[in-house]
MARMAR-192308 format. One record per residue (C-alpha): residue in one letter; residue number from 0; z, y, x. Coordinates in steps of 0.1 Angstrom, whole numbers. Layout:
SITE   balum   martor      zz      yy      xx
SITE       A      NUM       Z       Y       X
...
This chain:
SITE   balum   martor      zz      yy      xx
SITE       M        0     110      36    -302
SITE       N        1      92      14    -276
SITE       K        2     114     -12    -259
SITE       Q        3     122      -3    -223
SITE       I        4     111     -26    -195
SITE       G        5     141     -38    -175
SITE       V        6     137     -34    -137
SITE       G        7     154     -50    -109
SITE       V        8     150     -38     -73
SITE       I        9     150     -60     -42
SITE       G       10     155     -42     -10
SITE       L       11     173      -9      -4
SITE       G       12     156       6      26
SITE       A       13     144      41      31
SITE       I       14     116      38       6
SITE       S       15     140      26     -22
SITE       T       16     153      62     -29
SITE       A       17     118      73     -42
SITE       H       18     114      42     -62
SITE       I       19     148      43     -78
SITE       E       20     143      79     -87
SITE       T       21     109      73    -101
SITE       I       22     122      44    -122
SITE       Q       23     151      64    -137
SITE       E       24     128      93    -146
SITE       N       25     105      71    -166
SITE       K       26     115      67    -203
SITE       D       27      97      33    -206
SITE       L       28     117      18    -177
SITE       K       29     154       9    -173
SITE       L       30     171       1    -140
SITE       I       31     191     -30    -146
SITE       G       32     202     -39    -111
SITE       V       33     197     -40     -74
SITE       T       34     202     -64     -45
SITE       N       35     200     -61      -7
SITE       R       36     206     -80      24
SITE       S       37     236     -57      29
SITE       L       38     258     -63      -1
SITE       E       39     279     -33       7
SITE       K       40     247     -11       5
SITE       A       41     238     -28     -29
SITE       K       42     273     -22     -42
SITE       Q       43     271      15     -33
SITE       V       44     236      20     -49
SITE       S       45     247       1     -81
SITE       K       46     278      23     -83
SITE       N       47     257      55     -77
SITE       H       48     231      46    -104
SITE       N       49     253      28    -128
SITE       C       50     235      -5    -128
SITE       K       51     242     -42    -118
SITE       M       52     247     -55     -83
SITE       Y       53     234     -90     -76
SITE       K       54     247    -111     -47
SITE       T       55     213    -128     -43
SITE       Y       56     177    -122     -52
SITE       N       57     177    -153     -74
SITE       D       58     205    -138     -95
SITE       L       59     183    -108    -100
SITE       I       60     151    -127    -108
SITE       E       61     170    -151    -132
SITE       D       62     186    -123    -153
SITE       P       63     169    -122    -187
SITE       E       64     173     -85    -188
SITE       V       65     149     -81    -158
SITE       E       66     113     -81    -168
SITE       L       67      98     -64    -137
SITE       V       68     109     -70    -101
SITE       V       69     103     -43     -76
SITE       M       70     100     -57     -41
SITE       L       71     109     -33     -13
SITE       T       72     112     -61      13
SITE       P       73      93     -70      44
SITE       P       74      60     -86      35
SITE       G       75      70    -118      53
SITE       N       76      95    -124      23
SITE       H       77      68    -120      -4
SITE       E       78      58    -157      -5
SITE       E       79      93    -169     -14
SITE       L       80     101    -139     -37
SITE       I       81      68    -138     -55
SITE       T       82      69    -175     -61
SITE       A       83     103    -172     -75
SITE       C       84      93    -144     -98
SITE       A       85      62    -164    -110
SITE       N       86      83    -194    -118
SITE       N       87     107    -171    -138
SITE       S       88      79    -152    -156
SITE       K       89      88    -119    -140
SITE       H       90      62     -93    -134
SITE       I       91      59     -79     -98
SITE       F       92      55     -45     -81
SITE       A       93      56     -51     -44
SITE       E       94      54     -29     -13
SITE       K       95      24     -34       9
SITE       P       96      10     -54      23
SITE       I       97       8     -81      -2
SITE       G       98      17    -108      24
SITE       T       99      12    -118      60
SITE       D      100     -11    -149      57
SITE       M      101     -43    -151      36
SITE       S      102     -39    -187      27
SITE       K      103      -4    -182      15
SITE       I      104     -13    -150      -4
SITE       N      105     -41    -169     -23
SITE       D      106     -17    -197     -32
SITE       Y      107      10    -175     -47
SITE       L      108     -15    -151     -64
SITE       R      109     -31    -182     -81
SITE       L      110       5    -192     -92
SITE       C      111      11    -157    -107
SITE       E      112     -23    -160    -126
SITE       E      113     -13    -195    -139
SITE       K      114      21    -181    -151
SITE       S      115       5    -149    -167
SITE       V      116      25    -128    -143
SITE       K      117      12     -93    -135
SITE       V      118      11     -84     -97
SITE       A      119       7     -48     -86
SITE       V      120      11     -36     -50
SITE       V      121      23      -1     -40
SITE       S      122      -7      21     -31
SITE       Q      123       4      54     -45
SITE       H      124     -24      73     -27
SITE       R      125     -50      59     -52
SITE       F      126     -32      80     -78
SITE       N      127     -33     113     -59
SITE       K      128     -52     141     -76
SITE       S      129     -73     144     -44
SITE       T      130     -82     107     -46
SITE       I      131     -92     110     -83
SITE       F      132    -114     140     -75
SITE       A      133    -130     122     -46
SITE       K      134    -136      90     -67
SITE       R      135    -154     111     -93
SITE       K      136    -177     126     -66
SITE       V      137    -185      90     -53
SITE       E      138    -190      76     -87
SITE       T      139    -213     105     -99
SITE       E      140    -233     101     -66
SITE       A      141    -224     136     -54
SITE       L      142    -223     124     -19
SITE       G      143    -256     105     -23
SITE       R      144    -263      73      -4
SITE       P      145    -232      64      17
SITE       S      146    -238      64      54
SITE       L      147    -204      66      72
SITE       A      148    -167      64      65
SITE       N      149    -141      74      91
SITE       C      150    -104      62      87
SITE       I      151     -82      80     111
SITE       V      152     -44      74     112
SITE       N      153     -28      91     143
SITE       W      154      11      88     136
SITE       Y      155      41      84     158
SITE       R      156      70      60     156
SITE       D      157      96      60     183
SITE       D      158     108      28     201
SITE       Q      159     139      27     178
SITE       Y      160     116      22     148
SITE       Y      161     105     -11     162
SITE       E      162     141     -25     167
SITE       S      163     137     -40     132
SITE       W      164     114     -63     113
SITE       H      165      86     -39     120
SITE       N      166      84     -56     154
SITE       E      167      81     -92     140
SITE       R      168      46    -102     131
SITE       D      169      59    -130     107
SITE       L      170      78    -104      87
SITE       S      171      55     -73      90
SITE       G      172      21     -89      88
SITE       G      173      11     -67     117
SITE       G      174      17     -33     134
SITE       V      175       0       1     127
SITE       L      176     -28     -16     107
SITE       A      177      -7     -35      83
SITE       I      178      22     -10      79
SITE       Q      179       8      25      85
SITE       A      180     -30      26      83
SITE       I      181     -32       1      53
SITE       H      182     -29      29      27
SITE       T      183     -60      48      42
SITE       I      184     -79      16      47
SITE       D      185     -73       7      10
SITE       L      186     -86      41       0
SITE       M      187    -117      37      21
SITE       L      188    -124       3       4
SITE       S      189    -119      19     -31
SITE       F      190    -146      45     -23
SITE       M      191    -170      24      -2
SITE       G      192    -167     -11     -16
SITE       D      193    -165     -44       1
SITE       I      194    -168     -50      39
SITE       K      195    -195     -73      53
SITE       S      196    -181     -76      90
SITE       V      197    -157     -61     115
SITE       K      198    -155     -59     152
SITE       G      199    -122     -46     165
SITE       Y      200     -94     -43     190
SITE       A      201     -56     -43     184
SITE       K      202     -32     -39     213
SITE       Q      203       0     -24     226
SITE       I      204      -1       8     245
SITE       R      205      36      17     249
SITE       D      206      60       5     276
SITE       K      207      84     -12     252
SITE       K      208      74     -48     245
SITE       L      209      63     -52     209
SITE       G      210      54     -82     189
SITE       V      211      27     -61     170
SITE       E      212       0     -36     179
SITE       D      213       7       1     181
SITE       V      214     -30      11     186
SITE       A      215     -62      -4     170
SITE       A      216     -99       5     166
SITE       A      217    -126     -12     146
SITE       S      218    -162      -7     135
SITE       L      219    -172     -20     102
SITE       Q      220    -204     -29      82
SITE       F      221    -201     -24      44
SITE       T      222    -221     -45      20
SITE       N      223    -238     -14       8
SITE       G      224    -254      -8      42
SITE       A      225    -231      20      53
SITE       L      226    -210      19      85
SITE       G      227    -173      26      91
SITE       I      228    -147      34     118
SITE       I      229    -110      27     117
SITE       S      230     -89      43     143
SITE       A      231     -51      40     141
SITE       T      232     -19      44     163
SITE       T      233      18      50     161
SITE       S      234      17      62     197
SITE       A      235       2      97     191
SITE       Y      236      31     121     195
SITE       P      237      42     141     174
SITE       G      238      18     125     148
SITE       S      239      -6     142     123
SITE       P      240     -17     136      86
SITE       S      241     -40     107      81
SITE       K      242     -77     116      76
SITE       L      243    -105      99      55
SITE       E      244    -140     111      60
SITE       L      245    -168     101      36
SITE       M      246    -203     110      44
SITE       G      247    -235     106      25
SITE       D      248    -272     119      26
SITE       K      249    -263     145      -2
SITE       G      250    -227     154       7
SITE       S      251    -196     149      27
SITE       L      252    -159     149      17
SITE       T      253    -126     147      38
SITE       I      254     -91     139      26
SITE       T      255     -64     151      50
SITE       G      256     -29     137      41
SITE       E      257     -30     141       4
SITE       D      258     -55     170      -1
SITE       I      259     -92     175       0
SITE       T      260     -98     197      31
SITE       F      261    -136     196      30
SITE       Y      262    -162     191       3
SITE       E      263    -198     201       2
SITE       S      264    -228     187     -17
SITE       T      265    -263     195     -26
SITE       V      266    -256     182     -61
SITE       D      267    -228     206     -71
SITE       S      268    -205     234     -58
SITE       E      269    -173     224     -75
SITE       E      270    -141     232     -55
SITE       Y      271    -110     211     -52
SITE       K      272     -82     234     -63
SITE       D      273     -52     213     -71
SITE       N      274     -30     207     -40
SITE       S      275       1     201     -61
SITE       N      276       9     169     -42
SITE       G      277      20     189     -13
SITE       D      278      16     179      24
SITE       E      279      18     143      33
SITE       S      280      50     139      55
SITE       S      281      51     101      57
SITE       F      282      35     104      92
SITE       L      283      68     119     102
SITE       D      284      93     101      80
SITE       P      285      85      65      64
SITE       G      286     108      74      35
SITE       K      287      88     104      24
SITE       I      288      62      97      -2
SITE       S      289      49     116     -32
SITE       T      290      70     106     -63
SITE       E      291      43     122     -84
SITE       S      292      17      98     -73
SITE       L      293      42      69     -72
SITE       G      294      52      78    -108
SITE       A      295      15      76    -118
SITE       Q      296      13      41    -104
SITE       Y      297      44      30    -122
SITE       E      298      28      43    -154
SITE       D      299      -2      21    -147
SITE       V      300      21     -10    -140
SITE       I      301      38      -2    -174
SITE       Q      302       5      -1    -192
SITE       S      303      -7     -34    -176
SITE       I      304      25     -51    -188
SITE       K      305      24     -37    -223
SITE       G      306     -13     -39    -227
SITE       N      307     -17     -74    -209
SITE       K      308     -43     -61    -185
SITE       E      309     -47     -60    -147
SITE       P      310     -31     -30    -129
SITE       I      311     -55      -8    -109
SITE       V      312     -40     -21     -76
SITE       S      313     -36     -57     -85
SITE       G      314     -27     -86     -61
SITE       D      315     -63     -94     -58
SITE       I      316     -73     -58     -49
SITE       A      317     -45     -56     -24
SITE       K      318     -54     -89      -7
SITE       K      319     -89     -76       0
SITE       T      320     -74     -48      20
SITE       Y      321     -51     -72      41
SITE       E      322     -81     -95      45
SITE       V      323     -99     -68      64
SITE       I      324     -68     -62      86
SITE       E      325     -65     -98      93
SITE       A      326    -102     -99     102
SITE       I      327     -97     -71     128
SITE       Y      328     -68     -91     144
SITE       K      329     -90    -122     146
SITE       S      330    -118    -101     160
SITE       S      331     -94     -87     187
SITE       E      332     -82    -122     196
SITE       T      333    -117    -138     198
SITE       G      334    -139    -109     209
SITE       K      335    -163    -118     181
SITE       E      336    -176    -100     150
SITE       I      337    -159    -114     120
SITE       F      338    -178    -118      87
SITE       I      339    -158    -115      55
SITE       K      340    -169    -136      25
């Protein structure tokens, strides 16, 4: 029997329910314990799931039984937490984005590499069946030469949503781009490759004073010569599923929510038939994510630890996505096209 990997969870917000459920359903994982800013919440969760409750994150990280630390905290806390994990040789599975500042992100990812610590970042949409179908079509050149990619995230979050860390740039890393659109931007990069430059705008449209943007738009140049558009907002009542459109000279494909809603190619006539992920409802509720896809990503994290290999969505992969977002912010602030190395 394979040894189970001991897991500690830091942060017990809305998203934690899906993570804990996924951990407990995996035979290779064992939930050792949890901690949270509200110790009362941590105590209740530990009782419900028959696991330890730690008073501090250091207590959790230093526990010899914990091998994998799941970070469900604001990204502004990642520098401190990831550094502590690296120094205690604990592997990391962190909610997106990977951080809030590229120079700091590079520093703590370098430390993790030095300490042989695996870093994975939550990006469960890469493991959707629709994503796997689309990836195969891109890799087999069924779309032909890429011409254009459109990333559209028209969601809605009320003013109450921003009465939290989501309204603090230092903790969130940004607004709609960094928290909501990041998943679709990440998918776009996985299909289209690296970005050469961006020109964009990020601003506030609602009456409530925010510390982050609730609307953004950007044009992109990919290194493969194709162009792209990012359009995102949390002020589009009542909200609709995210959309990613991929176009080439031999075919086009659209992912809406978690399903393929359009595919046509001169190369083949294969239809996408498996919509088992169901409809994406995270555009309505931040805590609603596909546990099937999340479970698949946990399986990849397990294999990376046991096989001593990089996870599919490693820290280095995740930082590329945030680098694009940071470049859009810089472009908006300066009015200039920003080139990405």
